[in-house]
Biopython code that builds the backbone (N, CA, C, O; Angstrom):
import numpy as np
from Bio.PDB.StructureBuilder import StructureBuilder

atoms = [
    (1, "UNK", "N", (107.919, 121.493, 4.740)),
    (1, "UNK", "CA", (106.342, 121.303, 5.087)),
    (1, "UNK", "C", (106.111, 122.620, 5.252)),
    (1, "UNK", "O", (106.928, 123.434, 5.682)),
    (2, "UNK", "N", (104.341, 122.965, 4.710)),
    (2, "UNK", "CA", (104.040, 124.191, 5.270)),
    (2, "UNK", "C", (103.632, 124.139, 6.508)),
    (2, "UNK", "O", (103.310, 123.154, 7.172)),
    (3, "UNK", "N", (103.673, 125.661, 6.895)),
    (3, "UNK", "CA", (103.435, 126.143, 8.100)),
    (3, "UNK", "C", (101.957, 125.805, 8.622)),
    (3, "UNK", "O", (101.112, 126.506, 8.067)),
    (4, "UNK", "N", (101.338, 124.704, 9.758)),
    (4, "UNK", "CA", (100.478, 124.820, 10.479)),
    (4, "UNK", "C", (98.988, 126.134, 9.957)),
    (4, "UNK", "O", (99.364, 127.266, 10.260)),
    (5, "UNK", "N", (97.913, 126.145, 9.471)),
    (5, "UNK", "CA", (97.544, 127.247, 9.727)),
    (5, "UNK", "C", (97.096, 127.763, 10.965)),
    (5, "UNK", "O", (96.747, 126.961, 11.830)),
    (6, "UNK", "N", (97.035, 129.409, 11.260)),
    (6, "UNK", "CA", (96.155, 129.461, 12.328)),
    (6, "UNK", "C", (94.779, 129.419, 12.409)),
    (6, "UNK", "O", (94.050, 129.739, 11.469)),
    (7, "UNK", "N", (94.266, 128.924, 13.820)),
    (7, "UNK", "CA", (92.820, 129.021, 13.960)),
    (7, "UNK", "C", (92.458, 130.289, 14.817)),
    (7, "UNK", "O", (93.340, 130.594, 15.620)),
    (8, "UNK", "N", (91.361, 131.076, 14.812)),
    (8, "UNK", "CA", (90.661, 131.640, 15.955)),
    (8, "UNK", "C", (89.033, 131.216, 15.800)),
    (8, "UNK", "O", (88.379, 130.654, 14.922)),
    (9, "UNK", "N", (88.758, 131.747, 17.026)),
    (9, "UNK", "CA", (87.684, 130.895, 17.654)),
    (9, "UNK", "C", (86.533, 132.237, 17.736)),
    (9, "UNK", "O", (86.615, 132.380, 18.956)),
    (10, "UNK", "N", (85.761, 133.064, 17.407)),
    (10, "UNK", "CA", (84.812, 134.139, 17.917)),
    (10, "UNK", "C", (83.288, 133.982, 18.246)),
    (10, "UNK", "O", (82.423, 133.622, 17.447)),
    (11, "UNK", "N", (83.072, 134.388, 19.852)),
    (11, "UNK", "CA", (82.002, 134.194, 19.429)),
    (11, "UNK", "C", (80.887, 135.377, 18.846)),
    (11, "UNK", "O", (81.294, 136.474, 19.230)),
    (12, "UNK", "N", (79.845, 135.493, 18.190)),
    (12, "UNK", "CA", (79.267, 135.600, 16.801)),
    (12, "UNK", "C", (77.617, 136.401, 17.009)),
    (12, "UNK", "O", (77.167, 137.380, 16.413)),
    (13, "UNK", "N", (77.049, 135.632, 17.978)),
    (13, "UNK", "CA", (75.953, 135.551, 18.964)),
    (13, "UNK", "C", (75.563, 135.079, 19.162)),
    (13, "UNK", "O", (75.848, 133.996, 18.650)),
    (14, "UNK", "N", (74.237, 135.056, 20.243)),
    (14, "UNK", "CA", (73.809, 134.669, 21.261)),
    (14, "UNK", "C", (72.229, 134.270, 20.588)),
    (14, "UNK", "O", (71.589, 134.954, 19.790)),
    (15, "UNK", "N", (71.870, 133.031, 21.147)),
    (15, "UNK", "CA", (70.493, 132.912, 20.670)),
    (15, "UNK", "C", (69.396, 132.503, 22.524)),
    (15, "UNK", "O", (68.203, 132.707, 22.750)),
    (16, "UNK", "N", (70.108, 132.113, 23.131)),
    (16, "UNK", "CA", (69.089, 131.599, 24.438)),
    (16, "UNK", "C", (68.946, 132.528, 25.578)),
    (16, "UNK", "O", (69.599, 133.548, 25.800)),
    (17, "UNK", "N", (67.972, 132.001, 26.272)),
    (17, "UNK", "CA", (67.791, 133.474, 26.943)),
    (17, "UNK", "C", (68.321, 133.684, 28.019)),
    (17, "UNK", "O", (67.714, 134.364, 28.846)),
    (18, "UNK", "N", (69.605, 133.158, 28.311)),
    (18, "UNK", "CA", (70.207, 133.555, 29.634)),
    (18, "UNK", "C", (71.909, 133.596, 28.868)),
    (18, "UNK", "O", (72.307, 132.974, 27.884)),
    (19, "UNK", "N", (72.656, 134.580, 29.761)),
    (19, "UNK", "CA", (73.934, 134.611, 29.356)),
    (19, "UNK", "C", (75.112, 133.946, 29.625)),
    (19, "UNK", "O", (74.972, 133.601, 30.798)),
    (20, "UNK", "N", (76.343, 133.503, 29.191)),
    (20, "UNK", "CA", (77.055, 132.782, 28.938)),
    (20, "UNK", "C", (77.364, 132.723, 30.614)),
    (20, "UNK", "O", (77.677, 133.688, 31.312)),
    (21, "UNK", "N", (77.204, 131.445, 31.018)),
    (21, "UNK", "CA", (78.222, 130.996, 32.366)),
    (21, "UNK", "C", (79.481, 130.995, 32.744)),
    (21, "UNK", "O", (80.063, 130.780, 33.807)),
    (22, "UNK", "N", (79.866, 131.345, 31.409)),
    (22, "UNK", "CA", (81.543, 131.566, 31.686)),
    (22, "UNK", "C", (81.977, 133.117, 31.075)),
    (22, "UNK", "O", (83.118, 133.462, 30.768)),
    (23, "UNK", "N", (80.924, 133.817, 31.002)),
    (23, "UNK", "CA", (81.218, 134.929, 31.247)),
    (23, "UNK", "C", (81.696, 135.670, 29.535)),
    (23, "UNK", "O", (81.917, 136.846, 29.246)),
    (24, "UNK", "N", (81.722, 134.410, 28.656)),
    (24, "UNK", "CA", (81.230, 134.576, 27.239)),
    (24, "UNK", "C", (81.039, 135.790, 26.775)),
    (24, "UNK", "O", (81.258, 136.168, 27.926)),
    (25, "UNK", "N", (80.789, 137.041, 26.045)),
    (25, "UNK", "CA", (80.361, 137.915, 24.802)),
    (25, "UNK", "C", (80.576, 137.741, 23.582)),
    (25, "UNK", "O", (81.508, 137.028, 23.211)),
    (26, "UNK", "N", (79.712, 138.391, 22.684)),
    (26, "UNK", "CA", (80.078, 138.536, 21.634)),
    (26, "UNK", "C", (80.927, 139.490, 21.223)),
    (26, "UNK", "O", (81.026, 140.635, 21.664)),
    (27, "UNK", "N", (81.593, 138.927, 20.282)),
    (27, "UNK", "CA", (82.866, 139.939, 19.812)),
    (27, "UNK", "C", (84.061, 139.185, 20.530)),
    (27, "UNK", "O", (85.037, 139.366, 19.802)),
    (28, "UNK", "N", (84.493, 138.293, 21.811)),
    (28, "UNK", "CA", (85.042, 137.601, 22.058)),
    (28, "UNK", "C", (85.742, 136.567, 21.096)),
    (28, "UNK", "O", (85.105, 135.688, 20.513)),
    (29, "UNK", "N", (87.195, 136.754, 20.968)),
    (29, "UNK", "CA", (87.877, 135.869, 20.133)),
    (29, "UNK", "C", (88.879, 135.397, 21.479)),
    (29, "UNK", "O", (89.228, 135.604, 22.642)),
    (30, "UNK", "N", (89.048, 134.316, 19.833)),
    (30, "UNK", "CA", (90.245, 133.185, 21.006)),
    (30, "UNK", "C", (91.221, 132.551, 19.643)),
    (30, "UNK", "O", (91.101, 132.231, 18.460)),
    (31, "UNK", "N", (92.086, 132.618, 20.570)),
    (31, "UNK", "CA", (93.609, 131.974, 19.261)),
    (31, "UNK", "C", (93.757, 130.910, 19.941)),
    (31, "UNK", "O", (94.160, 130.886, 21.104)),
    (32, "UNK", "N", (93.248, 129.339, 18.849)),
    (32, "UNK", "CA", (92.915, 128.348, 19.232)),
    (32, "UNK", "C", (94.052, 127.981, 19.785)),
    (32, "UNK", "O", (93.744, 127.569, 20.903)),
    (33, "UNK", "N", (95.673, 127.858, 19.580)),
    (33, "UNK", "CA", (96.823, 127.181, 19.656)),
    (33, "UNK", "C", (97.231, 128.046, 21.032)),
    (33, "UNK", "O", (97.838, 127.386, 21.876)),
    (34, "UNK", "N", (97.013, 129.202, 21.295)),
    (34, "UNK", "CA", (97.451, 130.176, 22.723)),
    (34, "UNK", "C", (96.303, 129.995, 23.618)),
    (34, "UNK", "O", (96.318, 129.263, 24.607)),
    (35, "UNK", "N", (95.296, 130.707, 23.218)),
    (35, "UNK", "CA", (93.740, 130.823, 24.705)),
    (35, "UNK", "C", (92.699, 129.889, 24.479)),
    (35, "UNK", "O", (91.558, 130.213, 24.809)),
    (36, "UNK", "N", (92.959, 128.541, 23.857)),
    (36, "UNK", "CA", (91.823, 127.787, 24.335)),
    (36, "UNK", "C", (91.623, 127.439, 25.517)),
    (36, "UNK", "O", (90.500, 126.943, 25.419)),
    (37, "UNK", "N", (91.952, 127.334, 26.705)),
    (37, "UNK", "CA", (92.397, 127.157, 28.045)),
    (37, "UNK", "C", (91.391, 128.367, 28.591)),
    (37, "UNK", "O", (91.275, 128.762, 29.751)),
    (38, "UNK", "N", (90.789, 128.774, 27.554)),
    (38, "UNK", "CA", (89.718, 130.319, 28.333)),
    (38, "UNK", "C", (88.349, 130.122, 27.195)),
    (38, "UNK", "O", (87.396, 130.900, 27.168)),
    (39, "UNK", "N", (88.467, 129.192, 26.503)),
    (39, "UNK", "CA", (87.248, 129.131, 25.841)),
    (39, "UNK", "C", (86.269, 128.048, 26.726)),
    (39, "UNK", "O", (86.569, 126.855, 26.684)),
    (40, "UNK", "N", (85.401, 128.375, 27.319)),
    (40, "UNK", "CA", (84.208, 126.893, 28.006)),
    (40, "UNK", "C", (84.651, 126.074, 27.460)),
    (40, "UNK", "O", (84.990, 126.114, 26.278)),
    (41, "UNK", "N", (84.762, 125.003, 28.320)),
    (41, "UNK", "CA", (85.292, 123.766, 27.635)),
    (41, "UNK", "C", (83.841, 122.920, 27.430)),
    (41, "UNK", "O", (83.949, 121.755, 27.045)),
    (42, "UNK", "N", (82.776, 123.348, 27.622)),
    (42, "UNK", "CA", (81.473, 122.905, 26.876)),
    (42, "UNK", "C", (81.331, 123.240, 25.034)),
    (42, "UNK", "O", (80.943, 122.495, 24.134)),
    (43, "UNK", "N", (81.803, 124.603, 24.997)),
    (43, "UNK", "CA", (81.987, 125.076, 23.553)),
    (43, "UNK", "C", (83.306, 124.428, 23.177)),
    (43, "UNK", "O", (83.565, 124.433, 21.973)),
    (44, "UNK", "N", (84.042, 123.963, 23.865)),
    (44, "UNK", "CA", (85.458, 123.832, 23.124)),
    (44, "UNK", "C", (85.493, 121.948, 22.427)),
    (44, "UNK", "O", (86.254, 121.321, 21.689)),
    (45, "UNK", "N", (84.293, 121.657, 23.132)),
    (45, "UNK", "CA", (84.073, 120.156, 23.314)),
    (45, "UNK", "C", (83.547, 119.895, 21.920)),
    (45, "UNK", "O", (83.792, 118.808, 21.396)),
    (46, "UNK", "N", (82.851, 120.799, 21.292)),
    (46, "UNK", "CA", (81.850, 121.070, 20.194)),
    (46, "UNK", "C", (83.100, 121.618, 18.941)),
    (46, "UNK", "O", (83.253, 121.038, 17.866)),
    (47, "UNK", "N", (83.914, 122.864, 19.395)),
    (47, "UNK", "CA", (84.480, 122.853, 18.793)),
    (47, "UNK", "C", (85.496, 122.322, 17.814)),
    (47, "UNK", "O", (85.701, 122.505, 16.614)),
    (48, "UNK", "N", (86.229, 121.378, 19.050)),
    (48, "UNK", "CA", (87.456, 120.567, 18.398)),
    (48, "UNK", "C", (87.450, 120.000, 16.905)),
    (48, "UNK", "O", (88.310, 120.354, 16.098)),
    (49, "UNK", "N", (86.323, 119.004, 16.549)),
    (49, "UNK", "CA", (86.485, 118.263, 15.387)),
    (49, "UNK", "C", (86.723, 119.341, 13.869)),
    (49, "UNK", "O", (87.440, 119.203, 12.877)),
    (50, "UNK", "N", (85.550, 120.625, 14.373)),
    (50, "UNK", "CA", (85.483, 121.615, 13.706)),
    (50, "UNK", "C", (87.322, 122.306, 13.041)),
    (50, "UNK", "O", (87.781, 122.469, 11.911)),
    (51, "UNK", "N", (87.735, 122.472, 14.087)),
    (51, "UNK", "CA", (89.136, 122.598, 14.161)),
    (51, "UNK", "C", (90.490, 121.645, 13.607)),
    (51, "UNK", "O", (91.607, 121.739, 13.101)),
    (52, "UNK", "N", (89.670, 120.852, 14.020)),
    (52, "UNK", "CA", (90.922, 119.808, 13.203)),
    (52, "UNK", "C", (90.485, 119.651, 11.180)),
    (52, "UNK", "O", (91.319, 119.699, 10.276)),
    (53, "UNK", "N", (89.260, 119.502, 11.053)),
    (53, "UNK", "CA", (88.576, 119.305, 9.828)),
    (53, "UNK", "C", (89.638, 120.928, 8.829)),
    (53, "UNK", "O", (90.315, 120.990, 7.803)),
    (54, "UNK", "N", (89.249, 121.839, 9.802)),
    (54, "UNK", "CA", (89.931, 123.408, 8.966)),
    (54, "UNK", "C", (91.523, 123.347, 8.409)),
    (54, "UNK", "O", (92.181, 123.461, 7.375)),
    (55, "UNK", "N", (91.688, 123.021, 10.197)),
    (55, "UNK", "CA", (93.261, 123.187, 9.939)),
    (55, "UNK", "C", (94.370, 122.283, 9.182)),
    (55, "UNK", "O", (95.547, 122.539, 8.926)),
    (56, "UNK", "N", (93.271, 120.673, 8.804)),
    (56, "UNK", "CA", (94.233, 120.047, 7.873)),
    (56, "UNK", "C", (93.398, 119.722, 6.928)),
    (56, "UNK", "O", (93.024, 118.593, 6.611)),
    (57, "UNK", "N", (92.905, 121.454, 6.165)),
    (57, "UNK", "CA", (92.206, 121.241, 4.941)),
    (57, "UNK", "C", (91.288, 120.966, 4.356)),
    (57, "UNK", "O", (91.264, 120.923, 3.126)),
    (58, "UNK", "N", (90.157, 120.676, 5.231)),
    (58, "UNK", "CA", (88.881, 120.193, 5.181)),
    (58, "UNK", "C", (88.438, 121.852, 4.987)),
    (58, "UNK", "O", (89.081, 122.896, 5.094)),
    (59, "UNK", "N", (86.717, 121.482, 4.578)),
    (59, "UNK", "CA", (85.773, 122.381, 4.619)),
    (59, "UNK", "C", (84.632, 121.849, 4.949)),
    (59, "UNK", "O", (84.370, 120.710, 4.561)),
    (60, "UNK", "N", (83.838, 122.495, 5.641)),
    (60, "UNK", "CA", (82.306, 122.360, 6.029)),
    (60, "UNK", "C", (81.309, 122.312, 4.715)),
    (60, "UNK", "O", (80.917, 123.337, 4.156)),
    (61, "UNK", "N", (80.968, 121.028, 4.318)),
    (61, "UNK", "CA", (79.667, 121.497, 3.384)),
    (61, "UNK", "C", (78.766, 122.530, 3.604)),
    (61, "UNK", "O", (78.130, 122.834, 4.613)),
    (62, "UNK", "N", (78.833, 123.223, 2.032)),
    (62, "UNK", "CA", (77.154, 124.315, 2.312)),
    (62, "UNK", "C", (77.697, 125.563, 2.517)),
    (62, "UNK", "O", (77.016, 126.563, 2.289)),
    (63, "UNK", "N", (78.882, 125.648, 2.932)),
    (63, "UNK", "CA", (79.653, 126.640, 2.990)),
    (63, "UNK", "C", (80.271, 127.873, 2.626)),
    (63, "UNK", "O", (81.488, 127.832, 2.802)),
    (64, "UNK", "N", (79.819, 129.019, 2.152)),
    (64, "UNK", "CA", (80.546, 129.778, 1.143)),
    (64, "UNK", "C", (81.947, 130.232, 1.031)),
    (64, "UNK", "O", (82.532, 130.532, -0.010)),
    (65, "UNK", "N", (82.530, 130.248, 2.547)),
    (65, "UNK", "CA", (83.680, 130.329, 2.312)),
    (65, "UNK", "C", (84.513, 128.954, 3.197)),
    (65, "UNK", "O", (84.407, 128.740, 4.404)),
    (66, "UNK", "N", (85.202, 128.278, 2.368)),
    (66, "UNK", "CA", (86.104, 127.160, 2.649)),
    (66, "UNK", "C", (86.645, 127.301, 4.245)),
    (66, "UNK", "O", (86.669, 126.405, 5.089)),
    (67, "UNK", "N", (87.141, 128.945, 4.418)),
    (67, "UNK", "CA", (88.496, 128.854, 6.012)),
    (67, "UNK", "C", (87.208, 129.499, 6.692)),
    (67, "UNK", "O", (87.287, 130.672, 7.059)),
    (68, "UNK", "N", (85.919, 128.727, 6.893)),
    (68, "UNK", "CA", (85.526, 129.256, 8.031)),
    (68, "UNK", "C", (83.997, 128.601, 8.605)),
    (68, "UNK", "O", (83.253, 128.392, 7.646)),
    (69, "UNK", "N", (83.522, 128.324, 9.619)),
    (69, "UNK", "CA", (82.249, 127.544, 9.763)),
    (69, "UNK", "C", (81.992, 128.085, 11.209)),
    (69, "UNK", "O", (82.754, 128.652, 11.992)),
    (70, "UNK", "N", (80.479, 127.675, 11.328)),
    (70, "UNK", "CA", (79.834, 128.102, 12.667)),
    (70, "UNK", "C", (79.502, 126.967, 13.565)),
    (70, "UNK", "O", (79.525, 125.853, 13.041)),
    (71, "UNK", "N", (79.293, 127.024, 14.429)),
    (71, "UNK", "CA", (79.268, 126.192, 15.450)),
    (71, "UNK", "C", (78.284, 126.962, 17.027)),
    (71, "UNK", "O", (78.371, 128.121, 17.434)),
    (72, "UNK", "N", (77.395, 125.790, 17.619)),
    (72, "UNK", "CA", (76.481, 126.739, 18.747)),
    (72, "UNK", "C", (77.313, 125.349, 20.044)),
    (72, "UNK", "O", (77.715, 124.187, 19.976)),
    (73, "UNK", "N", (77.179, 126.486, 21.135)),
    (73, "UNK", "CA", (77.961, 126.104, 22.326)),
    (73, "UNK", "C", (76.387, 125.277, 22.464)),
    (73, "UNK", "O", (75.323, 125.850, 22.231)),
    (74, "UNK", "N", (76.525, 123.563, 22.965)),
    (74, "UNK", "CA", (75.868, 122.823, 23.199)),
    (74, "UNK", "C", (74.787, 122.998, 24.870)),
    (74, "UNK", "O", (74.145, 122.033, 25.282)),
    (75, "UNK", "N", (74.788, 124.203, 25.525)),
    (75, "UNK", "CA", (74.036, 124.848, 26.090)),
    (75, "UNK", "C", (72.543, 125.389, 25.959)),
    (75, "UNK", "O", (72.280, 126.467, 25.427)),
    (76, "UNK", "N", (71.856, 124.766, 26.349)),
    (76, "UNK", "CA", (70.598, 125.131, 25.305)),
    (76, "UNK", "C", (69.786, 126.280, 26.270)),
    (76, "UNK", "O", (68.700, 126.700, 25.868)),
    (77, "UNK", "N", (70.253, 126.686, 27.331)),
    (77, "UNK", "CA", (69.725, 128.323, 28.199)),
    (77, "UNK", "C", (70.681, 129.073, 27.652)),
    (77, "UNK", "O", (70.385, 130.240, 27.908)),
    (78, "UNK", "N", (71.597, 129.032, 27.082)),
    (78, "UNK", "CA", (72.774, 129.973, 26.569)),
    (78, "UNK", "C", (72.763, 130.215, 24.734)),
    (78, "UNK", "O", (72.291, 131.084, 24.000)),
    (79, "UNK", "N", (73.573, 128.905, 24.502)),
    (79, "UNK", "CA", (73.660, 129.098, 22.785)),
    (79, "UNK", "C", (73.964, 130.055, 22.217)),
    (79, "UNK", "O", (73.323, 130.940, 21.651)),
    (80, "UNK", "N", (75.079, 129.849, 22.391)),
    (80, "UNK", "CA", (76.366, 130.919, 21.785)),
    (80, "UNK", "C", (76.395, 130.473, 20.742)),
    (80, "UNK", "O", (76.153, 129.287, 20.515)),
    (81, "UNK", "N", (76.748, 131.468, 19.729)),
    (81, "UNK", "CA", (76.971, 131.175, 18.272)),
    (81, "UNK", "C", (78.671, 131.347, 17.945)),
    (81, "UNK", "O", (79.000, 132.522, 18.107)),
    (82, "UNK", "N", (79.982, 130.343, 17.468)),
    (82, "UNK", "CA", (80.850, 130.915, 17.603)),
    (82, "UNK", "C", (80.947, 130.612, 16.005)),
    (82, "UNK", "O", (80.303, 129.675, 15.533)),
    (83, "UNK", "N", (81.851, 131.514, 15.110)),
    (83, "UNK", "CA", (82.649, 131.484, 14.259)),
    (83, "UNK", "C", (83.925, 130.616, 14.855)),
    (83, "UNK", "O", (84.496, 130.766, 15.935)),
    (84, "UNK", "N", (84.236, 129.483, 13.607)),
    (84, "UNK", "CA", (86.287, 129.333, 13.539)),
    (84, "UNK", "C", (86.704, 129.748, 12.513)),
    (84, "UNK", "O", (85.900, 129.350, 11.670)),
    (85, "UNK", "N", (87.440, 130.287, 12.050)),
    (85, "UNK", "CA", (88.571, 130.561, 10.930)),
    (85, "UNK", "C", (89.906, 130.445, 10.635)),
    (85, "UNK", "O", (90.853, 131.004, 11.188)),
    (86, "UNK", "N", (89.904, 130.003, 10.111)),
    (86, "UNK", "CA", (91.430, 129.353, 9.118)),
    (86, "UNK", "C", (92.250, 130.425, 8.365)),
    (86, "UNK", "O", (92.067, 130.910, 7.249)),
    (87, "UNK", "N", (93.098, 130.631, 9.186)),
    (87, "UNK", "CA", (94.200, 131.703, 8.577)),
    (87, "UNK", "C", (95.199, 130.880, 8.510)),
    (87, "UNK", "O", (95.533, 129.983, 9.284)),
    (88, "UNK", "N", (96.019, 131.527, 6.759)),
    (88, "UNK", "CA", (97.020, 130.963, 6.770)),
    (88, "UNK", "C", (98.303, 131.242, 7.243)),
    (88, "UNK", "O", (98.651, 132.377, 7.571)),
    (89, "UNK", "N", (98.908, 130.412, 7.286)),
    (89, "UNK", "CA", (99.529, 129.822, 8.802)),
    (89, "UNK", "C", (101.076, 130.927, 8.979)),
    (89, "UNK", "O", (101.809, 130.809, 9.961)),
]
sb = StructureBuilder()
sb.init_structure("model")
sb.init_model(0)
sb.init_chain("A")
sb.init_seg("    ")
for serial, (resi, resn, name, xyz) in enumerate(atoms, 1):
    if name == "N":
        sb.init_residue(resn, " ", resi, " ")
    sb.init_atom(name, np.array(xyz, "f"), 0.0, 1.0, " ", f" {name:<3s}", serial, name[0])
structure = sb.get_structure()
């Protein structure tokens, strides 16, 4: 059985008028398997379905790279933009 792919979540942009309440900054990166507890729970809640899709072989419609997707933090005052990447296991 092939190894499960590794997943990283990286903060790539911020659109909202306020800084992150959790202290995340553009460039912060998290390994989903070993560091997900460090990621803001609100962002993690949004990320989880995308992580599942990528981890188990799917991809997001309309993306140029099937190993990458973007999502936003649900806090309208912050609106952090994260990139999820699938890496070979």
